N, C-alpha and C positions, 0 to 999 in steps of 0.2 A: 768679570763675574758680578760686580755690584750693579752694572748697567743691566745685565740679564735679570737680576733679582728685582730691580726697580721696574723693569718692563713687565715682568710676570705679575708683580703686585698690581699693575694697572690692567693688564690684559685679562687676568682671571676674573676680577669683579665685573669687567665689561662683558666677558663671555657669559657670565651668570645672568646679568641684566638682559642681554640680548636673548638668551635662552628663555627667560621668563616672558619677554615680550612675544617671542615666537609661540610659546606655549599658550599665551592668551589670545594672540591674533589668529592662530590656525582654526580653532573652533568657530570663532566669529566669522571668518571668511567662508568656512564650510556652510554655516547657517545662511549667510547672505546668498551664496551661490544656489543653495537648494531653493530658497524663496524665489530667486530670479528664474530658475528653470521651471518651477511650478507655474509661475505666471505665464511663462512662455508656452507651456503645454496647454494651459487654459485658453490662451489666445489662439493657438493652432486648432484646438478642438472647435472653438467657436467659428473659425474661418471655414473649417471643413463642413460644418453643419450649414452655415450660411450659403456656401457655394453649391451644396447639393439639396437645399431645402425643398424646392418644388419636386424634383425627381424622386427624392426619398418619400415624400408624402404621397405622390401619385402611385409609386410602386407598392407601397404598403397598403394604400387605401383601396387598390383594385382587388376586391375580395375574391375575384375570380382567378387571380394570378396564382400560380402554383408556388409551393415553397422552394422549388428548384430555382425558379427565376429570381426569387428574393436572395437566395444564397449566392447565386452568380453575381448579383448586384453588390452584395457585401464584399465578395472577393475582389471585385474591381476597386472598391474603396480601400481595401487592405493593402493595396500596392504601396502605400506610404510606408517608408522604412521604419518609422518609429511607432506606427500604430500597431498595437499588440492584439487587440480583439474588438469586436463590435457586437452589440446586442440591442434588442428592442423589447421594451416592457409596455404592455397594453395598459389601459386605464384601470384594470383590476390588479395591477402589480404582478402580472404573470409574464415570465420571460418567453415571448412568443418565437423570437428568432435569435440566433447566436452563431458566431463563428466557432470553429473547433477549439480554439485556444481560450475561449471565454472562461475565466475562473469561476469555479463553483461557489467560491466564498463571496462573490459579489451578488447581492440580492437586489431585487427591485424594491424601491421605496416610494411612498406617495410623495408627489412633488409639492413643495411648499407653495402656498397660495401666493400668486403674483410674482414668483421667482422666475427669472429667465433661465437659470440652470442651477445645478448643484454639483460640487466637486469634492473629491476626497483623495487621500493618498493611502493605498492599501499595501501592507507589508506581506511579502511572500517569501518562501524559503530562500530563494536565490536573488532577492532584491526587492524593489519597490515598484508599484504600479500607480499611475495617475488615472483616476476615474472621473469622467465628466458626463453628466446626463442632461440632455436638452429636450424640452417638450416639442413634439411634432403637432402642428396645428394648421389648419387651413379651412376655408369655406365655413368659418365660424365655429369649428369644432376641433377638439383635441383627440388625436389618435392614441397617444402614449408618450414614451420617452425613448430617445435614441441614446444609447450608452456607448461612449468611446473610451477605450482603455489604451493608454500609452505606456510603453516600457521606459522606466527611469534609470536603467543601468548606465546609460551614457552620462547621467548626472554624477554618479559615483566616480567614474573614471576621470571626468573633467575636474571634479573637486580634488581628487588625488594629485593630478598634474598641477593644479593651481597651488595646492599646499606646498608642493616641491618648489615651484617658482618663488613662493613667498620665502621659504627657508633659504634658498640660494640668494635671494635679494638681501635678506637681513644679514646673512653671513658676509656677503660682499661689502655691504655698507659698513658692517662692524669692522672688517679688516681694513677698509679704507680709513675709517675714523681712528682705529688703533694706530695705524702707521703714521698718520698725520699728527695725532696727538703725541705719540712717543717722540717723533722727530722734533716737534715744537718744544716739548718738555725738555729734551736733552739739550737742544740749542739754548733754550732759556736758562736751564740750570748751569750750563757751562759759562754762559755769558754772565750770569749772576755771580757764580763762584769766581770767575776771572776778575770781575769788578770788586768783589769783596777782598780777594787776595791783594789786588792792587791797592785797595783802600787801606788794608791792614799792614801793607808793607812788604809783601813778597816780591812783587814785580817792580823793580826800581824805575822802569821806563813807563810804567802805567801813569796816566795823568792824575790818578788819585793817590799815588804812592807818596811817601815822604819827600821824594824829590819833585813831586808835582806842585800844583798850586798851593801856596801856604795857607790860603783861606779855608781849605778843606781839612787841615790838620787837626783843629779842635774837634771837628765832627768825628774824625777817625779815632782820636783818643777817647771820646765819649762812647763810641761804638764798642771799642775794646773793653772799656770798663763795664758797659752794660752787659756784654756777653759774659764776662767774668761773674758779675753779680747775679745774673739770672741763673747761670749754671750752678753756682755755689748754693743759692737759695733752694733750687730744685733738689740738689743732692742732700742738703740738710733736712729738707722736708721729707724726702723719700726715706732717709735713714731713721728719722725720729718716729715715723708713722708705721714702720715695719716691725712686726713681731718675728724675730729671726729664728727660723726653724729650717730643717732640711728641705721641707716643701717650699718654704719661702725662697731659699737659695736656688732651688731648681726653677721656680717661677721667674726669678731674677735672670737666670741664664737665658730663659726663653724670651723674656720681655726686653731686656737691655742688650743682650748679646745675640739674640735670634737663635738661641740654642747652639751657638758655635762651639767648636772643639776646645776642650780644656785639657791641658797636659800638666803633670807634675813631674819634676826631675829632682831626685834626692839620692844621697848615697845609701841611706838605710831603707830597706824595703819594709812594707807594712806587715807582711807575713813571711816567715822563714820556714821552710820545710826541712826537718831534721829526722834522723833515724833514732827511734827510741824503742827498746825492747823488740827489735826486729821489724818494727813498723814505721812507716813514714807518717809523721804528724806535723801539723802546722802550729807554729807558735808565734805570738806577737812579741816583738823585741821590746825591751825597756827603753823607751825613747819618747821624749816630749813631742818631737816632731811627728812621730807616727800617731800619737794620741790626738794631735791637732788636725792632721790632714786626712786620716781615714774617714771620719764622718763627712768631710767635704767631698771626697771622691765618691762616696756612696751616693751623695746627692747629685753630683755632676755626671757620673757615669762616663768618665773620660779614660785617660791612659796614664798610668803611673810608671815611670822609668826609674829603675833602681839597680844597685849592685846585687847580684845574686850570690849571697854569702852562705846560705844554708848547706849542710852536708848532703841533703837530698833535693836541693833546688833543681838540679839538672834532670832529675827523674820525673819531675811534675810538669815541665813546660812542653809546648808543642814544637813543631819544626821551626817556628819563628821566634822561639824563646819567650813565648807568652803563656800566661796562666790567668784564669779568672779569679777575682778576689771580691769579697772575702770567701774563704773556702766553703763555709756553710750556706751562704746565700749570695752568690756572685752578683756584683753590681758594676764593676769596672774591670779594666784590663791591666794586669801587671806585666810589664816588659822587663825582663832581667838582662842585665849587661854583665858579661863575664870578664874578670880581671885575672891576669897572671899573678903568680906569687911575687914577681919583681914589681909589677905595677901596684899591687896592693901595699907592699912594703914601703915603696917610695911615696906614692900619692896619699894613702890613707894614714898609715902609722907614722910615716916620715913627715912630709911637709904639712899635712892638715893637722895632725894631732901632736906632733912634737914641735911644730913651728907656729902655725896660726892660732891653735887653741890656747896655749899658754901665753902667747903674745896678747890676745884679746881679753884674757881673764887675769885680773890682778890677784894671783894666787901664789906668788913668790916662787914660781918654777921657771927656770931659764929656758927660753925658746931655743931650739936648734934648727938651723937652716943649712941644708946641704944642696949643692948644685944638682946632684943626681936625683934627689927627691923632687926638686923643681922640674926637671925634665920629665919625670914620671907624672907629675901633677898636670903638666901641659898635655901629655899624651892621653891621659884618662879623660880630661875635659874634652879633648877632641873626639874621643870614642863615644862619649855621651851625646855630643853634638850630632854625630852621624846617626846615632840611634834615634834621636828626636826627629831628624829629617825622615828617617824610614817609617816612623810611626805616625807622622803628621798626615792627616787625611785631606787637609786643605792647605792653601798657601799662606793663610793668616790665622793660625791657631793662637789661643791664649795660653802662654807657657808660664808656669809658676816654678821658678828655679829656687831650690832650697839650700841655704846655708853656705858655710865657709868652704865646703869641699869643691864648690864650683864657681869660684870668683872669676875665672876666665871664660866661663861658658856663655854668659850673655852676649859678649862681643862676638864670639864664634857663631852663635845662633843668628845674630843680626846680619852677618855676612851670608849665611846659608838660607835664612828665611827672613828676607828684609821686610816683609809685610806683617810678620808676627808681632803680637803684643806681648812683651816680656816683662814679667814682674819677678824681681829677685827679693826674697826675704832672708835677711841675715839674722839667724836665731840667737846668736851670741852677742855679747857687748861689742861695741866698736870703741877702741881707746882713743885718747887724744893724739894729735899728729906727732908729737915727740915720741910717744910710745910706739905707734904703728910704724914710724920711720925706721925702727930697728930692722924691719924686714928688708932684705936686699932687693926685693922685687916689688916695692910699694907702688911704683908708677904703673907697672903692668897689671897689678891686682885692681887698683882703682880704675884704670882705663877699661879693664874687662868688665867691671861692674857697671860702668856708665854705658855699656851697650844696652842696658835695660831701659824700658820706658818708665818704670817705677822701681825704686829701691825702698824696701820697708825695714824698719827697726821697731823694737818694742817700746822704746822711750824717746822722748824729744831730746834728751841729753845725748843719746847715741846718734841721732840724726845730725845734731849740731857738730859732733865730733867728726862725722864723715864729711860734712860740708867743709869743715876747716882742713881736713886732710886733703881733700881734692884740690882746694884752692892753694894749699901749700906746695903740692908736688906736681900739679899739672897746670898747663896754661888753659884755664877754663874760667868761666864767669859764674859765680854763685849769686843767687838771689835769696837772701835770708827771709825777706818778707813772705815770699811765696814758696820757699823751700825747694828751689830748683837749681840745677846746674846745667849750663850750656857748654858743650864740649864737641868740637869738630862738626859744628853745624847741627848737632842733635841736642835735644833737651831731655833731661832726666829729672823726674820728681822724686824727692826724698821725703817720705811720709812716715808718720808714726802709726803703727797698727798693733795694738796690744793683743797678743795671741791669747786664746782662752781654751775652754774645754767644751765638750758636748754637754749641753744642759737643756732639758733634764737628762740625766745619765740613763742611757738605754738599758744598762745592766740592772738598774734598780728594780725594773719591772720583773726581773727574773729572780730576784733575791728575796729572802725571808726578812723578818722584822729585825730591827736593831738589837733587841733583847736576845734574839736567837743568835745573831752574829757575835754578841758579847760572850755568850756562854760557849759557843762553838770554838771561838778563837782561844779563849782561856783554857779550854779543855785540850786543844792541840798543843799549846805552849806548856801545859802541865802546871798552871798557876791557879790559885783558888778564884772563885767567881767574884769575890769582893775586892780583889787586889786592883789598884789603879794601874792603868796601862798607858804609857806614852809610846808614840810611834814616829819613826823616821823612815822614809822611803826614798832611796836615791840610787843612782848608778854609783859604782865604787870608783868615784872620781875625786881627785884632790881639790877640786873647786867647790864641792858640795858641803864642806865643813863638817864631815862626819866625826873627825877627831875632836873638833870643838864641841860638838854635841855631847860626846861621851864625857868630856871633861866637865861640861856643865852639869851632867847628871852626878858626877862625882862630887862636885862642889855643893850641889843641892843636899846630898846625904851628909856632907860635912856640916853645913850650916843649919840643916833641919833634920836631925837624926830620927825624928819621929816617923819619917818616911821609909826608914830602913825596914824591909820586910813587908811594907805596904805599897811600894811602888816599883814597877818594872818598866824598863825602857827597851822596846823592841826596835832594832835597826835592821831593816831589809835593805840589802845592798846587792844590786844586780852586777855580776862580774862584767867587766868591759876592758878592752884594749890590753889584755894580759901580756901581749908581746912587747909592750913598751916598758922599759926599765923603771921609769917613774911610777907607773901604775902597779907593777909588781912590788915595788918597795912600799908604796902607799898601802897596798892590801896587807902586807905584813905588819905595818904600823898600826892599822885599825884593829887587826886581830890581837896584837900584843896589848893595845890599850884596853880592849874589852876584857881580856884575861886579867890584866892588872887590877882593874876596878872590881871585877868579880872576886878576885883573890882577897881584896881589901875589905869589901863589905858583904860578900856572900857568905852563906852558911848552908847547912843541910836543908834542901828543899827551897832555897831562895838564891836567885841570881839577879842582881840589879840591872844587868845588861844582858839581853839575848841578841846575838848577832847571827843573822841568816844571810850568808853570802851565796845566793842562788837565785835563779830566775823564778819569778812568780807570774802566773797568768793574771790578766786584768780582773777576772772575777774574784780571785784570791785577794788581790790588792784592795778591791772594793770592800770585801768583807772585813779586812783589817781596818780600813778607814772608819767603817761603821761601828767597829768594836772598841776603838781607842777613846780614851778620855781627852787626849790632847795629841796634836801633831806638831812636830818641831822641824822647821825648815831653816837650816843655818848656812845657806850658800855664802861663800866668801865673795863671789861676784857672779851674777847670773843675768842673762838677758831678760827672762821673765820668771821661770820656774812654774811648772804646771801642777806639781804635787800639791801645793797649797790650794789651788783651785779645785783639783780633784777631790780633796778632802772636804772642802766646803760643799761642793755639789753633791757629795755622797750623804751628807748629814741632813736628810729630810726630817729628822726628828728635832732639828734646831738645837742640838746639844753638842758639846765638845768645844775645845779651845784651840785656836791656831796661834803658834808662836812663829814669827816670821822675821827672817833677816832683812835688815834695812837695805842690804846690797842686792836685793832682787828687784827686777822690774815690777813684780806683783805688789811690792810694798807701796807703789804709787796708787794702787787701786783698792787694795784690801786694808783700808785704814783702821778697821775695827779689830784687826789682829793685834797681838802683843808684839810690837816691833822691837827688835833687839839688834845690838852689834855683836856678831858671833865671836869677835876677838875679846869681848868684855865678858869673861867667864862668870864674874859675880852677878852681873846684870842678867845673864842668861839663867843662872841658877835661881835667882829671885823670880824671874818670869815663869819658870817651871813651878815654883811654889805658888805663885798667884793663880796659875792655871788650875792647879790641883785643888785650890781652896775657893775658886770663883763660884759664887751663887748661881743656881740654875737660871734665875731670871736674867742675870747679866749675860750668861752664856747665850741665852735665847735671843736677847736683843742684839748682841754682836753678830751671831750667826745669821740672824734674819737679814740684817743689813748687808752682810757679805754675800749672802745668797741672792739678794736682789740685784747686786752689782753684777754677779756672774750671769744671772738671768738676762739682764739687759745687754751685757757685753760677752756673749757666748762665742763659740767657735764659728758659728754660721754668720754672725755679724762680722767677725774678723775677715772671713773669706768674702762675704758679700760686699764689704766696703772696698776691698782690693779690686774685686771684679767690677764694681760700679765705676771706680776710677779708670779701670781699663776700658770699660764701655764708653766713657766720656772721651777718652783719648782716641778711640776708634771712630767715634762720631765726628770729632773735631777734625780729623784728617780730611774729611770730605770738602771742607771749605776754609779751614784756617791753616796757613802755612806754619812750618816749624819755626820756632824762635820768634814768633810775632808778638805774643804776649804770654805771660806766665800761666802755668797751670794753676787752677784755683786750689784753695786749701782743701784737704780731705775732710770728710764729714765728721771724723772723730775729734778733730781739734777743739771745737767749742763745746762738745758734749761729753768729753771724757771726764772721769773723776778728777778732782784737783790733786795736785802733787802733795806728797806728804811734807 
């Protein structure tokens, strides 16, 4: 396929050039032929007149001769096949004699003094005529002019045939040149690639390989280093000079990946169809993954494969289980995969969320691992692998595998689509080897992930933990300098890609002012316009520190009672995983804690805590972000956390304060937030007080800096950097063998914000 593309890239420009040459040569050849035939006709006319000079003069000069004799004489001359007509003009420019076909448009003209003849080309409805007039003279006197008219239709036919010959000639020459050039280019490229591979160490029998002459080894090392440095410099330059937008991401796909196919595989789908009041409606699930990937797929216009979990999902797909997304303005294809009740219970609720999720989050919940859950996890990963093969339009798509639900999928895809470029992004933390070693199938999970070309994490700390885990449990070779792992003859890069949000936020263009949002939200909540409002937005998950936030609010009212009646904290908690015992218990604990605090500090018309355990649409969440005086993110352990970035992106008024847990990946980037330890209730309470009393000027300075960070490191840059690295890997395959030299560092490493 690549040979065909390279050939077409050469042939198409060559065909255009040859076409332009033919376009320019054809009229030139036509003009030259016309001039040539006109000269030929002039010569023929002169020869005819010279051959018949005496007889013509005598015939016309014999005044006693009748017109009949002269006409008969003209008819004998007209036996020439190309001679169209004859005429004679006397000295008074009167046409005295003519043949029947002599055109009326040709008039007698006075002869130029001293001229031997006069010629011209006359256009007629069906072609052209060549007119040549020669003076008749003898015995010292001039009788007039003999006019010979030749038919030029043969010139047009011969010119047309000549143009055809020229086109055939150029086409044949172009084909010969193309074939010869492509053959030579392919042979030269193969020879060069073979030499480079040998030099870089793939072919151990090659004279330039490490087993070859030792005097060439310093050159080989320098060449490897040069390729690394040039590639890294180019990627750093490309990234620093790019303003990352949806359009820039789309242009990147065209430029670096040739517009090649991009696929996303995740458990959660971007749009869920449910029945509400007898109608089928689409809703966006509460998910940081969906928030991050939907803008990317809008730009890429690829295929998103996900579990169809909505109550009306089956009613909205076509015969191939596909539906276009987003529902209001389709940009990409959503392929839904159906799971049985047993598969969903074992794969999703069991192994993924009762095993891997608590294992990777330090949230003091014991992970549960069951063999039946593991079998369902394998079965579902295989089902998604088959769906990816069915949806792939090419043999080498770029596949973005998302999160802990599909740890085995990269290795399966590598077997089914060996030429694919696979990027796996692990959205949750990766613990140290001792912690992850609790899992009974650690080796299988790590081996499955190493089927990827690139594995991405939010922080460098998580990358290092994964490298250590792989080295501890597998027979592999890790390179800490270049962050790569070599396993079973394949190399996997382990890079840091801090995920972000769509910036600027699309929905802001559709919303009203911040002041309008403040009034509207307070009216919905039933609180006065001047009351200060704190906000928490989370899934109802034990890792999000919701109980810790509520206790911090309680401690604030204890230490600073002046805020009683003047401050309300709104906690939006989207229901999730209600079928798991730990989540049902946690929900009950959150509700009980909110009721306890309200019972202690509440009064008629005042509740310090408002708990909303329900789903909210993105537009509603955005309105709450813009209405709040502060946003509190208290995750106990989080890969990144996008709520804090969404809050900052929504505040184009540069107001509001962000309180952020130091255990989130975002705390490494948003250094202007008030960073807290969510386990330290007094510290959190004082941070709430600081946020409520912070001067507007300081709020503006902090928010402006955080917004600048999110502007530079938005969701399109996150995706663009992964796709840039994927493009480099695909390009390198053409001439650099696997495991020859390490993959260069990603563009984010030197330019990311410093660690806290």
